[in-house]
PDB file with SEQRES, HELIX, SHEET and CRYST1 records, atoms N, CA, C and O in Angstrom:
SEQRES   1 A   62  MET GLU ILE THR ASN LEU LEU LYS MET ASP GLY ASN ILE          
SEQRES   2 A   62  VAL LEU GLY ILE VAL ASN GLU LYS LEU ARG LEU GLU CYS          
SEQRES   3 A   62  THR SER ILE ASP ASP LEU VAL SER ARG TYR GLU LEU ASP          
SEQRES   4 A   62  TYR ASP GLU LEU ASN ASP LYS MET GLU SER LEU GLY PHE          
SEQRES   5 A   62  ARG TYR ASP PRO ILE SER ASN GLN TYR LYS                      
HELIX    1 AA1 LEU A    6  LYS A    8  5                                   3    
HELIX    2 AA2 GLY A   11  LEU A   24  1                                  14    
HELIX    3 AA3 ILE A   29  ARG A   35  1                                   7    
HELIX    4 AA4 TYR A   40  SER A   49  1                                  10    
CRYST1    1.000    1.000    1.000  90.00  90.00  90.00 P 1           1          
ATOM      1  N   MET A   1       0.839  -1.187   0.000  1.00  0.00           N  
ATOM      2  CA  MET A   1       0.000   0.000   0.000  1.00  0.00           C  
ATOM      3  C   MET A   1       0.879   1.244   0.000  1.00  0.00           C  
ATOM      4  O   MET A   1       1.884   1.309   0.707  1.00  0.00           O  
ATOM      5  N   GLU A   2       0.497   2.197  -0.777  1.00  0.00           N  
ATOM      6  CA  GLU A   2       1.214   3.473  -0.856  1.00  0.00           C  
ATOM      7  C   GLU A   2       0.763   4.363   0.291  1.00  0.00           C  
ATOM      8  O   GLU A   2      -0.427   4.649   0.423  1.00  0.00           O  
ATOM      9  N   ILE A   3       1.708   4.804   1.125  1.00  0.00           N  
ATOM     10  CA  ILE A   3       1.321   5.648   2.257  1.00  0.00           C  
ATOM     11  C   ILE A   3       2.040   6.991   2.251  1.00  0.00           C  
ATOM     12  O   ILE A   3       2.217   7.608   3.302  1.00  0.00           O  
ATOM     13  N   THR A   4       2.450   7.439   1.084  1.00  0.00           N  
ATOM     14  CA  THR A   4       3.163   8.712   1.027  1.00  0.00           C  
ATOM     15  C   THR A   4       2.271   9.881   1.428  1.00  0.00           C  
ATOM     16  O   THR A   4       2.773  10.882   1.939  1.00  0.00           O  
ATOM     17  N   ASN A   5       0.974   9.784   1.212  1.00  0.00           N  
ATOM     18  CA  ASN A   5       0.040  10.840   1.589  1.00  0.00           C  
ATOM     19  C   ASN A   5      -0.721  10.496   2.862  1.00  0.00           C  
ATOM     20  O   ASN A   5      -1.814  11.010   3.097  1.00  0.00           O  
ATOM     21  N   LEU A   6      -0.156   9.649   3.659  1.00  0.00           N  
ATOM     22  CA  LEU A   6      -0.817   9.146   4.858  1.00  0.00           C  
ATOM     23  C   LEU A   6      -1.327  10.250   5.767  1.00  0.00           C  
ATOM     24  O   LEU A   6      -2.460  10.177   6.242  1.00  0.00           O  
ATOM     25  N   LEU A   7      -0.530  11.256   6.015  1.00  0.00           N  
ATOM     26  CA  LEU A   7      -0.904  12.272   6.985  1.00  0.00           C  
ATOM     27  C   LEU A   7      -2.004  13.209   6.490  1.00  0.00           C  
ATOM     28  O   LEU A   7      -2.541  14.002   7.262  1.00  0.00           O  
ATOM     29  N   LYS A   8      -2.336  13.116   5.208  1.00  0.00           N  
ATOM     30  CA  LYS A   8      -3.426  13.924   4.658  1.00  0.00           C  
ATOM     31  C   LYS A   8      -4.767  13.204   4.736  1.00  0.00           C  
ATOM     32  O   LYS A   8      -5.808  13.800   4.461  1.00  0.00           O  
ATOM     33  N   MET A   9      -4.748  11.925   5.108  1.00  0.00           N  
ATOM     34  CA  MET A   9      -5.959  11.111   5.168  1.00  0.00           C  
ATOM     35  C   MET A   9      -6.721  11.372   6.464  1.00  0.00           C  
ATOM     36  O   MET A   9      -6.205  11.980   7.402  1.00  0.00           O  
ATOM     37  N   ASP A  10      -7.955  10.896   6.488  1.00  0.00           N  
ATOM     38  CA  ASP A  10      -8.772  10.933   7.692  1.00  0.00           C  
ATOM     39  C   ASP A  10      -8.033  10.235   8.835  1.00  0.00           C  
ATOM     40  O   ASP A  10      -7.380   9.211   8.631  1.00  0.00           O  
ATOM     41  N   GLY A  11      -8.144  10.796  10.028  1.00  0.00           N  
ATOM     42  CA  GLY A  11      -7.416  10.272  11.181  1.00  0.00           C  
ATOM     43  C   GLY A  11      -7.696   8.822  11.505  1.00  0.00           C  
ATOM     44  O   GLY A  11      -6.782   8.096  11.896  1.00  0.00           O  
ATOM     45  N   ASN A  12      -8.937   8.376  11.355  1.00  0.00           N  
ATOM     46  CA  ASN A  12      -9.268   6.986  11.661  1.00  0.00           C  
ATOM     47  C   ASN A  12      -8.646   6.024  10.666  1.00  0.00           C  
ATOM     48  O   ASN A  12      -8.271   4.906  11.020  1.00  0.00           O  
ATOM     49  N   ILE A  13      -8.539   6.459   9.430  1.00  0.00           N  
ATOM     50  CA  ILE A  13      -7.868   5.639   8.423  1.00  0.00           C  
ATOM     51  C   ILE A  13      -6.379   5.567   8.729  1.00  0.00           C  
ATOM     52  O   ILE A  13      -5.767   4.505   8.619  1.00  0.00           O  
ATOM     53  N   VAL A  14      -5.797   6.705   9.113  1.00  0.00           N  
ATOM     54  CA  VAL A  14      -4.382   6.737   9.488  1.00  0.00           C  
ATOM     55  C   VAL A  14      -4.118   5.775  10.643  1.00  0.00           C  
ATOM     56  O   VAL A  14      -3.155   5.009  10.609  1.00  0.00           O  
ATOM     57  N   LEU A  15      -4.966   5.815  11.656  1.00  0.00           N  
ATOM     58  CA  LEU A  15      -4.810   4.918  12.803  1.00  0.00           C  
ATOM     59  C   LEU A  15      -4.788   3.463  12.352  1.00  0.00           C  
ATOM     60  O   LEU A  15      -3.918   2.699  12.768  1.00  0.00           O  
ATOM     61  N   GLY A  16      -5.725   3.080  11.517  1.00  0.00           N  
ATOM     62  CA  GLY A  16      -5.794   1.701  11.043  1.00  0.00           C  
ATOM     63  C   GLY A  16      -4.565   1.294  10.246  1.00  0.00           C  
ATOM     64  O   GLY A  16      -4.016   0.212  10.450  1.00  0.00           O  
ATOM     65  N   ILE A  17      -4.139   2.154   9.348  1.00  0.00           N  
ATOM     66  CA  ILE A  17      -2.974   1.842   8.514  1.00  0.00           C  
ATOM     67  C   ILE A  17      -1.709   1.766   9.358  1.00  0.00           C  
ATOM     68  O   ILE A  17      -0.926   0.824   9.232  1.00  0.00           O  
ATOM     69  N   VAL A  18      -1.512   2.757  10.217  1.00  0.00           N  
ATOM     70  CA  VAL A  18      -0.296   2.791  11.037  1.00  0.00           C  
ATOM     71  C   VAL A  18      -0.233   1.563  11.946  1.00  0.00           C  
ATOM     72  O   VAL A  18       0.808   0.911  12.028  1.00  0.00           O  
ATOM     73  N   ASN A  19      -1.324   1.244  12.622  1.00  0.00           N  
ATOM     74  CA  ASN A  19      -1.298   0.080  13.513  1.00  0.00           C  
ATOM     75  C   ASN A  19      -1.122  -1.220  12.748  1.00  0.00           C  
ATOM     76  O   ASN A  19      -0.492  -2.150  13.252  1.00  0.00           O  
ATOM     77  N   GLU A  20      -1.665  -1.304  11.541  1.00  0.00           N  
ATOM     78  CA  GLU A  20      -1.457  -2.496  10.723  1.00  0.00           C  
ATOM     79  C   GLU A  20       0.017  -2.635  10.339  1.00  0.00           C  
ATOM     80  O   GLU A  20       0.592  -3.720  10.432  1.00  0.00           O  
ATOM     81  N   LYS A  21       0.622  -1.523   9.904  1.00  0.00           N  
ATOM     82  CA  LYS A  21       2.038  -1.563   9.535  1.00  0.00           C  
ATOM     83  C   LYS A  21       2.915  -1.907  10.740  1.00  0.00           C  
ATOM     84  O   LYS A  21       3.884  -2.657  10.618  1.00  0.00           O  
ATOM     85  N   LEU A  22       2.566  -1.352  11.901  1.00  0.00           N  
ATOM     86  CA  LEU A  22       3.333  -1.663  13.110  1.00  0.00           C  
ATOM     87  C   LEU A  22       3.188  -3.140  13.479  1.00  0.00           C  
ATOM     88  O   LEU A  22       4.154  -3.778  13.899  1.00  0.00           O  
ATOM     89  N   ARG A  23       1.991  -3.670  13.321  1.00  0.00           N  
ATOM     90  CA  ARG A  23       1.738  -5.064  13.686  1.00  0.00           C  
ATOM     91  C   ARG A  23       2.412  -6.039  12.725  1.00  0.00           C  
ATOM     92  O   ARG A  23       2.960  -7.054  13.155  1.00  0.00           O  
ATOM     93  N   LEU A  24       2.374  -5.739  11.430  1.00  0.00           N  
ATOM     94  CA  LEU A  24       2.814  -6.717  10.432  1.00  0.00           C  
ATOM     95  C   LEU A  24       4.220  -6.513   9.881  1.00  0.00           C  
ATOM     96  O   LEU A  24       4.864  -7.476   9.465  1.00  0.00           O  
ATOM     97  N   GLU A  25       4.710  -5.257   9.874  1.00  0.00           N  
ATOM     98  CA  GLU A  25       5.961  -4.995   9.168  1.00  0.00           C  
ATOM     99  C   GLU A  25       7.058  -4.351   9.992  1.00  0.00           C  
ATOM    100  O   GLU A  25       8.239  -4.570   9.721  1.00  0.00           O  
ATOM    101  N   CYS A  26       6.697  -3.566  10.989  1.00  0.00           N  
ATOM    102  CA  CYS A  26       7.689  -2.743  11.683  1.00  0.00           C  
ATOM    103  C   CYS A  26       7.800  -3.134  13.146  1.00  0.00           C  
ATOM    104  O   CYS A  26       6.801  -3.421  13.806  1.00  0.00           O  
ATOM    105  N   THR A  27       9.020  -3.139  13.639  1.00  0.00           N  
ATOM    106  CA  THR A  27       9.249  -3.533  15.024  1.00  0.00           C  
ATOM    107  C   THR A  27       9.117  -2.378  16.011  1.00  0.00           C  
ATOM    108  O   THR A  27       9.075  -2.599  17.221  1.00  0.00           O  
ATOM    109  N   SER A  28       9.049  -1.143  15.500  1.00  0.00           N  
ATOM    110  CA  SER A  28       8.929   0.028  16.370  1.00  0.00           C  
ATOM    111  C   SER A  28       8.445   1.218  15.546  1.00  0.00           C  
ATOM    112  O   SER A  28       8.402   1.162  14.317  1.00  0.00           O  
ATOM    113  N   ILE A  29       8.082   2.288  16.239  1.00  0.00           N  
ATOM    114  CA  ILE A  29       7.664   3.505  15.550  1.00  0.00           C  
ATOM    115  C   ILE A  29       8.836   4.092  14.759  1.00  0.00           C  
ATOM    116  O   ILE A  29       8.636   4.651  13.680  1.00  0.00           O  
ATOM    117  N   ASP A  30      10.042   3.968  15.283  1.00  0.00           N  
ATOM    118  CA  ASP A  30      11.225   4.458  14.561  1.00  0.00           C  
ATOM    119  C   ASP A  30      11.411   3.699  13.248  1.00  0.00           C  
ATOM    120  O   ASP A  30      11.755   4.292  12.225  1.00  0.00           O  
ATOM    121  N   ASP A  31      11.186   2.408  13.282  1.00  0.00           N  
ATOM    122  CA  ASP A  31      11.267   1.587  12.077  1.00  0.00           C  
ATOM    123  C   ASP A  31      10.213   2.037  11.064  1.00  0.00           C  
ATOM    124  O   ASP A  31      10.505   2.137   9.873  1.00  0.00           O  
ATOM    125  N   LEU A  32       9.007   2.305  11.521  1.00  0.00           N  
ATOM    126  CA  LEU A  32       7.919   2.744  10.645  1.00  0.00           C  
ATOM    127  C   LEU A  32       8.238   4.069   9.961  1.00  0.00           C  
ATOM    128  O   LEU A  32       8.131   4.179   8.739  1.00  0.00           O  
ATOM    129  N   VAL A  33       8.626   5.070  10.738  1.00  0.00           N  
ATOM    130  CA  VAL A  33       8.885   6.385  10.137  1.00  0.00           C  
ATOM    131  C   VAL A  33      10.101   6.337   9.211  1.00  0.00           C  
ATOM    132  O   VAL A  33      10.144   7.053   8.210  1.00  0.00           O  
ATOM    133  N   SER A  34      11.070   5.515   9.530  1.00  0.00           N  
ATOM    134  CA  SER A  34      12.238   5.380   8.670  1.00  0.00           C  
ATOM    135  C   SER A  34      11.890   4.651   7.370  1.00  0.00           C  
ATOM    136  O   SER A  34      12.270   5.092   6.286  1.00  0.00           O  
ATOM    137  N   ARG A  35      11.183   3.559   7.480  1.00  0.00           N  
ATOM    138  CA  ARG A  35      10.842   2.742   6.321  1.00  0.00           C  
ATOM    139  C   ARG A  35       9.956   3.493   5.325  1.00  0.00           C  
ATOM    140  O   ARG A  35      10.126   3.364   4.113  1.00  0.00           O  
ATOM    141  N   TYR A  36       9.018   4.272   5.844  1.00  0.00           N  
ATOM    142  CA  TYR A  36       8.067   4.965   4.968  1.00  0.00           C  
ATOM    143  C   TYR A  36       8.356   6.456   4.834  1.00  0.00           C  
ATOM    144  O   TYR A  36       7.540   7.211   4.304  1.00  0.00           O  
ATOM    145  N   GLU A  37       9.518   6.870   5.316  1.00  0.00           N  
ATOM    146  CA  GLU A  37       9.971   8.262   5.206  1.00  0.00           C  
ATOM    147  C   GLU A  37       8.905   9.244   5.680  1.00  0.00           C  
ATOM    148  O   GLU A  37       8.577  10.211   4.994  1.00  0.00           O  
ATOM    149  N   LEU A  38       8.371   8.970   6.878  1.00  0.00           N  
ATOM    150  CA  LEU A  38       7.372   9.831   7.505  1.00  0.00           C  
ATOM    151  C   LEU A  38       8.050  10.753   8.502  1.00  0.00           C  
ATOM    152  O   LEU A  38       9.123  10.438   9.017  1.00  0.00           O  
ATOM    153  N   ASP A  39       7.436  11.871   8.769  1.00  0.00           N  
ATOM    154  CA  ASP A  39       7.925  12.777   9.800  1.00  0.00           C  
ATOM    155  C   ASP A  39       7.304  12.348  11.125  1.00  0.00           C  
ATOM    156  O   ASP A  39       6.085  12.393  11.291  1.00  0.00           O  
ATOM    157  N   TYR A  40       8.146  11.935  12.061  1.00  0.00           N  
ATOM    158  CA  TYR A  40       7.649  11.423  13.339  1.00  0.00           C  
ATOM    159  C   TYR A  40       6.770  12.445  14.049  1.00  0.00           C  
ATOM    160  O   TYR A  40       5.695  12.103  14.541  1.00  0.00           O  
ATOM    161  N   ASP A  41       7.216  13.691  14.106  1.00  0.00           N  
ATOM    162  CA  ASP A  41       6.451  14.711  14.831  1.00  0.00           C  
ATOM    163  C   ASP A  41       5.082  14.943  14.202  1.00  0.00           C  
ATOM    164  O   ASP A  41       4.095  15.096  14.921  1.00  0.00           O  
ATOM    165  N   GLU A  42       5.004  14.971  12.880  1.00  0.00           N  
ATOM    166  CA  GLU A  42       3.719  15.155  12.205  1.00  0.00           C  
ATOM    167  C   GLU A  42       2.780  13.984  12.485  1.00  0.00           C  
ATOM    168  O   GLU A  42       1.600  14.179  12.778  1.00  0.00           O  
ATOM    169  N   LEU A  43       3.316  12.770  12.392  1.00  0.00           N  
ATOM    170  CA  LEU A  43       2.515  11.577  12.670  1.00  0.00           C  
ATOM    171  C   LEU A  43       2.028  11.591  14.112  1.00  0.00           C  
ATOM    172  O   LEU A  43       0.848  11.368  14.381  1.00  0.00           O  
ATOM    173  N   ASN A  44       2.933  11.851  15.022  1.00  0.00           N  
ATOM    174  CA  ASN A  44       2.584  11.842  16.433  1.00  0.00           C  
ATOM    175  C   ASN A  44       1.568  12.943  16.763  1.00  0.00           C  
ATOM    176  O   ASN A  44       0.637  12.713  17.535  1.00  0.00           O  
ATOM    177  N   ASP A  45       1.742  14.123  16.189  1.00  0.00           N  
ATOM    178  CA  ASP A  45       0.789  15.222  16.410  1.00  0.00           C  
ATOM    179  C   ASP A  45      -0.603  14.850  15.911  1.00  0.00           C  
ATOM    180  O   ASP A  45      -1.603  15.120  16.575  1.00  0.00           O  
ATOM    181  N   LYS A  46      -0.656  14.228  14.737  1.00  0.00           N  
ATOM    182  CA  LYS A  46      -1.960  13.826  14.184  1.00  0.00           C  
ATOM    183  C   LYS A  46      -2.625  12.811  15.093  1.00  0.00           C  
ATOM    184  O   LYS A  46      -3.818  12.916  15.379  1.00  0.00           O  
ATOM    185  N   MET A  47      -1.860  11.829  15.548  1.00  0.00           N  
ATOM    186  CA  MET A  47      -2.438  10.789  16.395  1.00  0.00           C  
ATOM    187  C   MET A  47      -2.863  11.352  17.752  1.00  0.00           C  
ATOM    188  O   MET A  47      -3.917  10.987  18.273  1.00  0.00           O  
ATOM    189  N   GLU A  48      -2.056  12.230  18.321  1.00  0.00           N  
ATOM    190  CA  GLU A  48      -2.411  12.834  19.607  1.00  0.00           C  
ATOM    191  C   GLU A  48      -3.641  13.726  19.486  1.00  0.00           C  
ATOM    192  O   GLU A  48      -4.429  13.818  20.427  1.00  0.00           O  
ATOM    193  N   SER A  49      -3.817  14.386  18.339  1.00  0.00           N  
ATOM    194  CA  SER A  49      -5.002  15.227  18.148  1.00  0.00           C  
ATOM    195  C   SER A  49      -6.275  14.383  18.130  1.00  0.00           C  
ATOM    196  O   SER A  49      -7.364  14.894  18.392  1.00  0.00           O  
ATOM    197  N   LEU A  50      -6.140  13.100  17.821  1.00  0.00           N  
ATOM    198  CA  LEU A  50      -7.274  12.178  17.825  1.00  0.00           C  
ATOM    199  C   LEU A  50      -7.412  11.452  19.161  1.00  0.00           C  
ATOM    200  O   LEU A  50      -8.336  10.662  19.356  1.00  0.00           O  
ATOM    201  N   GLY A  51      -6.487  11.728  20.075  1.00  0.00           N  
ATOM    202  CA  GLY A  51      -6.549  11.107  21.393  1.00  0.00           C  
ATOM    203  C   GLY A  51      -5.776   9.806  21.518  1.00  0.00           C  
ATOM    204  O   GLY A  51      -5.996   9.053  22.467  1.00  0.00           O  
ATOM    205  N   PHE A  52      -4.873   9.523  20.583  1.00  0.00           N  
ATOM    206  CA  PHE A  52      -4.095   8.284  20.623  1.00  0.00           C  
ATOM    207  C   PHE A  52      -2.634   8.582  20.936  1.00  0.00           C  
ATOM    208  O   PHE A  52      -2.076   9.585  20.493  1.00  0.00           O  
ATOM    209  N   ARG A  53      -2.035   7.690  21.707  1.00  0.00           N  
ATOM    210  CA  ARG A  53      -0.611   7.781  22.031  1.00  0.00           C  
ATOM    211  C   ARG A  53       0.051   6.456  21.684  1.00  0.00           C  
ATOM    212  O   ARG A  53      -0.555   5.390  21.798  1.00  0.00           O  
ATOM    213  N   TYR A  54       1.304   6.545  21.260  1.00  0.00           N  
ATOM    214  CA  TYR A  54       2.051   5.339  20.912  1.00  0.00           C  
ATOM    215  C   TYR A  54       2.441   4.599  22.183  1.00  0.00           C  
ATOM    216  O   TYR A  54       2.974   5.185  23.125  1.00  0.00           O  
ATOM    217  N   ASP A  55       2.164   3.304  22.190  1.00  0.00           N  
ATOM    218  CA  ASP A  55       2.538   2.437  23.301  1.00  0.00           C  
ATOM    219  C   ASP A  55       3.643   1.498  22.811  1.00  0.00           C  
ATOM    220  O   ASP A  55       3.379   0.583  22.031  1.00  0.00           O  
ATOM    221  N   PRO A  56       4.886   1.724  23.269  1.00  0.00           N  
ATOM    222  CA  PRO A  56       5.994   0.902  22.769  1.00  0.00           C  
ATOM    223  C   PRO A  56       5.910  -0.566  23.198  1.00  0.00           C  
ATOM    224  O   PRO A  56       6.468  -1.433  22.525  1.00  0.00           O  
ATOM    225  N   ILE A  57       5.235  -0.850  24.284  1.00  0.00           N  
ATOM    226  CA  ILE A  57       5.129  -2.235  24.741  1.00  0.00           C  
ATOM    227  C   ILE A  57       4.286  -3.057  23.776  1.00  0.00           C  
ATOM    228  O   ILE A  57       4.663  -4.172  23.416  1.00  0.00           O  
ATOM    229  N   SER A  58       3.161  -2.519  23.359  1.00  0.00           N  
ATOM    230  CA  SER A  58       2.307  -3.249  22.403  1.00  0.00           C  
ATOM    231  C   SER A  58       2.615  -2.873  20.958  1.00  0.00           C  
ATOM    232  O   SER A  58       2.080  -3.481  20.032  1.00  0.00           O  
ATOM    233  N   ASN A  59       3.482  -1.866  20.759  1.00  0.00           N  
ATOM    234  CA  ASN A  59       3.876  -1.384  19.443  1.00  0.00           C  
ATOM    235  C   ASN A  59       2.658  -0.974  18.615  1.00  0.00           C  
ATOM    236  O   ASN A  59       2.485  -1.395  17.471  1.00  0.00           O  
ATOM    237  N   GLN A  60       1.823  -0.137  19.233  1.00  0.00           N  
ATOM    238  CA  GLN A  60       0.658   0.377  18.520  1.00  0.00           C  
ATOM    239  C   GLN A  60       0.184   1.673  19.164  1.00  0.00           C  
ATOM    240  O   GLN A  60       0.550   2.002  20.292  1.00  0.00           O  
ATOM    241  N   TYR A  61      -0.632   2.390  18.420  1.00  0.00           N  
ATOM    242  CA  TYR A  61      -1.279   3.569  18.967  1.00  0.00           C  
ATOM    243  C   TYR A  61      -2.554   3.124  19.648  1.00  0.00           C  
ATOM    244  O   TYR A  61      -3.335   2.348  19.097  1.00  0.00           O  
ATOM    245  N   LYS A  62      -2.755   3.630  20.864  1.00  0.00           N  
ATOM    246  CA  LYS A  62      -3.956   3.293  21.640  1.00  0.00           C  
ATOM    247  C   LYS A  62      -4.650   4.546  22.060  1.00  0.00           C  
ATOM    248  O   LYS A  62      -5.685   4.486  22.724  1.00  0.00           O  
TER     249      LYS A  62                                                      
END                                                                             
């Protein structure tokens, strides 16, 4: 799946895609942002604006 425009999508779609990528392909948030050339701060700001925070233990946004 192409996720270059990920941060422009609806927040709920972003949550689903990011958590799927974290679950299936990436071992950490650092791996995700590096692999898909995302800006960590932009991603984190978008997720926090929706009320989600990254949980490193479960490797997902909750």
